[in-house]
C-alpha positions, 0 to 999 in steps of 0.5 A: 560511240561517244560524242563530246567537245574534247578534252578531259572534261566535257562540261562547261564549268560556267554552265555548272555554276549557272545551274548551281545558281538556279538550284540556290534559287529553288532552295530559297523559294522552297525554304520560303514556302515551308516557312509560309506553310508553318506560319499559316499552320500557326495562325490557324491554331486549333481552328482547323483539323489536320494541322499535323499534316501541314507541319509534316508538309513543311518538314518535307518541303524543307528537306527538299530545300536542303537537297537543292542547296546540297546540289548547288554546293556539289555543282559549284565544287565540281565546276571548280574542279573542272576549271582546275582541270582546264587551268592545268591543261592550259599550264601544260600547253603554255608552260613557256609563257611565264606570265600566263602560268603565274596567272593560272597558278593564282586562279588555281589557288583561289579555287582550291581555297574556295573548294578544299579538295577540288585540286585532288579531284582535278588530279584524279579526273586527269589521271583517269582521262589519261589512263583510258587512252590506248586501252581498247587497242591493247585489249583487242591486240591481246585477243585474236592477234595475241593468240596468234602470236602465242602460237609462235611463242611470243607473249602479247601482254609483254609486247603490248606492255609499253603501250601506255608508256608510249602514249604518256611519252608522246603526251609529255613530248607534245609531238602530236600537238600543233599549236596555234600559229605554229609553222612547219620548219625547213624546206621541201622541193616542189612536187610534180602536181599532176591534174585530174579533173580541172574545173569540173562542175560540182555541188556544195557539200551539205553535211558532215558525211558529205565532206567525209565522202569527198576525201579521195581514196587515192585511186584517181586523186589524192587531193581534191579542191573545190572552189565556190563562187558566191553571188556577190563574187566572193570565193570560198574553198574546200580542200580534201586530202587522202591518207598515206598511200605507201611508197613509190612516187606518191608524195603521201608516203612514210617520209612525209609522215615522219617529217610532218609529225616532227614539224618539218615541211614535206613534199606532201604539204607542199602539194596541198599548197600548190593545189590550193594555188592552182585552184585560185586560192589566195592567203586570207581566203576562207577554207574548209579543210578535211583530211584522213590520216596523214591528210588530217595532219596536213590540214591541221598544219594549214589551220595552225599556220593561218595563211587561210581563214580555216573556218571548218577543220575535219580530221579522220584518224589523224596522228596529230591535232591542232589548237585551232583558232576560236572561230574554227569549227573542229570536228575530230573523229577517232576510233579507239581501236585505231593506233594512229590517233594514239600518236596524238599522245593522249589528246589535248586535255581541253577542247579545241576550236570554237564552242561548236566543235566536236569530238566523235570517238568509239570502237569501230570493230569491237570483236578481237580477231587475228584480223585486227593485225591489219587495223580495220579501224584505220580505213577511210571507209570505216571513218566515213561510216562513223560520220554517217552514224554520228549524223544519224544519232540525233545529237544536236551538234549535227545541226550546228555543223549543217548550219556552218555548211549552209552558206555554201549552198548559196554558191552560184558555181562550184568547180572541182579540181583533182590532183595526184602529186608525185615526188620531185626527182630531186632529193628533199632539202634536209636543212632546217632542223628536226630529227628526220 
């Protein structure tokens, strides 16, 4: 399992430059110490035995000073290369904003002039980062499932060759990217919202795994809303959305998947909005949103559209990611052997949300067997297990997430609302553009 802040680079250029300044200071102090040793040795002259040792010590300290200075230069070069990665990522994301693109171009020119070769290093880092996406999924399919396909005369390497091209195509198209402030297009008919538990008592979540465990599995409900009433009368809400449930009458079907992925409203997204209103949430209210697979895409759109003040956004195995607002703590969890997150198109080359945001990724089922055909890595229990593993890892970011949730422990009342929405009998409205 790897834990980072997301993006092509996981190190803050500003922090690297701060460390470079510390190394420069160490180099200056060491150089000054070496000078002091040489001066004392010179003043002592022939009066003291062992002056050769003092001069040798001065040489050694000078070497350490030079090493510290070299380290500082390397850190500044790397910081400039990392900033260039971030600048190019932002330019790709906002290429319609001519003023921003020009400002980024000028800053990139300054960095490349200051650190010759940093531009080439940035390109290398971006290329290396892009090439990693889809590798584990393809590797596993070429193993057990590949041998199964070979029994029927099919070539798994040939069939899997398009995977990296598909990921690159999705990245360029930006179909898995939800921009901050974006809105779903078109309209969808109102679904039938069948309630389960209504207003039942509950307790506040106190951990990331606690949030993940509350995502419905679809057996009794597909949407859960919790309402927290604070001592001062203020309310906060949490919404948990299940993944795709298949066909039938569920709104969380493949049609909703396709509509949401292409940026169009669906009966599933309408159902989540209805569930929030039914639980008493109003525009501007503080919301903590958690979703698995299609549910992750829905809560991502909630965060982007900005009707609610989404403070926490947790997505598990989602096919899209959102450029959340700086105040939103984003927790993104992906399995390398799960093909659904590949629909993001290689992920954003920059971090998302607040500075405390985190990307947790790893291989859930490393063995390559025919069972990989059923994609065991894309199961809600698999992602819940990964959350528990992350919490037990000792990573300091776990404490930050607990801090974010601590405010909910002050709730004087916690009410739970479960829903199992079903499709309206009316045909979904297809107006409003889009390809689905």
